[in-house]
C-alpha positions as CSV (number, residue, x, y, z in Angstrom):
1,M,72.9,11.3,60.2
2,R,71.5,8.0,61.5
3,Q,73.3,8.5,64.8
4,G,71.7,11.9,65.2
5,A,68.3,10.4,64.6
6,I,69.0,7.7,67.2
7,L,70.2,10.4,69.7
8,A,67.1,12.5,69.1
9,A,64.8,9.5,69.5
10,L,66.5,8.5,72.8
11,L,66.1,12.1,74.1
12,V,62.5,12.3,73.1
13,A,61.8,8.9,74.7
14,A,63.5,10.2,77.9
15,A,61.3,13.3,77.9
16,L,58.2,11.1,77.4
17,A,59.3,8.8,80.2
18,D,59.6,11.9,82.5
19,T,56.0,12.9,81.7
20,A,54.9,9.3,82.4
21,T,56.6,9.5,85.8
22,A,59.2,6.9,85.0
23,P,62.4,8.6,86.1
24,G,64.4,5.4,86.2
25,L,63.7,4.6,82.6
26,A,64.4,8.2,81.6
27,F,67.8,8.0,83.3
28,Y,68.8,4.9,81.4
29,L,67.5,6.4,78.1
30,V,69.7,9.5,78.7
31,L,72.6,7.3,79.7
32,A,72.1,5.3,76.4
33,A,72.1,8.6,74.5
34,V,75.7,9.4,75.5
35,L,77.3,7.0,72.9
36,P,75.3,8.3,69.9
37,G,75.9,11.8,71.2
38,A,79.7,11.2,71.2
39,T,79.5,9.7,67.7
40,V,77.6,12.7,66.3
41,A,79.9,15.2,68.0
42,L,83.1,13.4,66.8
43,S,81.7,13.1,63.3
44,A,81.0,16.9,63.2
45,L,84.5,17.5,64.5
46,G,85.9,15.3,61.7
47,E,83.9,17.4,59.1
48,L,85.4,20.5,60.6
49,V,88.9,19.1,60.4
50,D,88.3,18.0,56.8
51,A,86.5,21.2,55.9
52,R,88.2,21.4,52.5
53,E,86.5,18.1,51.4
54,S,83.3,18.7,53.3
55,P,80.1,19.9,51.5
56,L,79.7,22.4,54.4
57,P,81.6,25.7,54.3
58,E,84.1,26.1,57.1
59,A,82.1,28.5,59.2
60,L,79.0,26.2,59.0
61,A,81.1,23.2,59.8
62,L,82.3,25.0,62.9
63,W,78.7,25.9,63.9
64,H,77.6,22.3,63.4
65,A,80.5,21.0,65.5
66,L,79.8,23.5,68.2
67,C,76.1,22.6,68.3
68,T,76.7,18.9,68.5
69,G,79.5,19.2,71.0
70,L,77.3,21.3,73.3
71,A,74.5,18.8,72.8
72,L,76.8,16.1,74.0
73,L,77.8,18.2,77.0
74,A,74.1,18.7,77.8
75,V,73.4,14.9,77.6
76,V,76.4,14.0,79.9
77,A,75.4,16.7,82.3
78,C,71.8,15.5,82.3
79,A,72.9,12.0,83.1
80,A,75.1,13.3,85.9
81,V,72.2,15.4,87.4
82,R,69.7,12.5,87.1
83,S,71.9,9.8,88.7
84,P,71.3,10.7,92.4
85,G,67.6,10.7,91.9
86,V,67.2,7.3,90.3
87,D,66.7,5.5,93.6
88,L,64.5,8.2,95.0
89,G,62.3,8.3,91.9
90,T,62.7,12.1,91.5
91,V,63.6,14.2,88.5
92,P,65.5,17.4,89.1
93,P,64.1,20.3,87.0
94,L,67.6,20.9,85.6
95,A,67.6,17.4,84.1
96,T,64.5,18.1,82.2
97,S,65.8,21.4,81.0
98,L,69.1,19.8,79.8
99,V,67.1,17.2,77.7
100,F,65.3,20.0,75.9
101,C,68.5,22.0,75.6
102,A,70.2,19.0,73.9
103,L,67.2,18.5,71.6
104,G,67.3,22.2,70.6
105,L,71.0,22.1,69.9
106,L,70.6,19.0,67.8
107,A,67.9,20.7,65.8
108,L,70.1,23.7,65.2
109,G,72.9,21.5,63.9
110,A,70.4,19.6,61.7
111,V,69.0,22.8,60.2
112,T,72.5,24.0,59.5
113,Q,73.3,20.8,57.6
114,L,70.0,20.8,55.7
115,A,70.3,24.5,54.8
116,T,73.6,24.0,53.0
117,R,72.6,20.9,50.9
118,P,71.4,21.4,47.4
119,L,67.9,20.4,46.7
120,Y,68.9,18.6,43.5
121,D,72.1,17.7,41.7
122,V,72.8,19.4,38.4
123,D,75.0,17.4,36.0
124,T,76.9,20.1,34.0
125,S,79.2,17.6,32.3
126,R,76.6,16.7,29.7
127,S,76.3,18.8,26.6
128,L,73.2,19.2,24.4
């Protein structure tokens, strides 16, 4: 979960750097987001493979792995789209869209995880 927060923070910082007209900084923030994105996607894939021991049901584990995998794809594509414009100081509109697409996919994956966790643990082993 920490890697997901790091990834989201890097993407939000990249979006803020775009609005502050610092496309070079935004490019390096997106590039730095690739490693946490890969970690999150591989972790979700591991939960899918180990779905029997995971707290998520198999269909939700598949949904979470799909969301995080597509978010990683959006981050990598965003870095690729941004790279030619770093020297020119421009931001392609597709790059901005891909940042928000990745953030949306991460949010969907996080909501999926939060929706399946119990609010509290009930210990049924104790007897009155």
